[in-house]
C-alpha positions in Angstrom: 18.8 54.9 -65.6 20.7 51.7 -65.7 24.3 51.8 -64.5 26.8 50.9 -67.2 28.9 47.9 -66.3 32.2 47.0 -67.9 32.2 43.7 -69.7 35.9 43.0 -69.0 37.4 42.4 -65.6 40.0 45.2 -65.4 41.7 43.8 -62.3 42.2 40.4 -63.9 43.6 41.9 -67.1 46.1 44.0 -65.1 47.2 41.0 -63.1 47.7 38.9 -66.3 49.7 41.7 -67.9 52.0 42.0 -64.9 52.8 38.3 -64.8 56.1 37.2 -66.4 55.6 35.4 -69.6 57.5 32.1 -70.0 58.6 30.7 -73.3 56.8 27.6 -74.3 59.9 26.2 -76.0 62.7 26.8 -73.5 60.9 27.9 -70.3 62.9 31.1 -69.9 61.5 34.6 -69.8 60.3 35.6 -73.3 62.6 38.0 -75.0 61.5 39.0 -78.5 63.7 41.1 -80.9 63.0 42.5 -84.3 65.5 41.4 -86.9 65.9 42.7 -90.4 67.2 40.5 -93.1 69.6 41.9 -95.8 66.6 41.9 -98.2 64.7 44.2 -95.8 62.2 41.7 -94.5 61.4 42.3 -90.8 60.9 39.3 -88.5 60.3 38.9 -84.8 62.7 36.4 -83.2 62.8 34.8 -79.8 66.2 35.7 -78.3 65.6 33.5 -75.3 65.9 30.3 -77.3 69.0 31.1 -79.2 71.5 31.2 -76.3 
């Protein structure tokens, strides 16, 4: 029988996930926070750009 081969490179995916993500706007480490408005709408904000 044919051996099943994974279509994704697991090693490359693990390496990419472990790398620190940099913000495209300010260049700092990406920090994302969930903010809730008074009306109850949820929004993801970049806390790295606000300081």
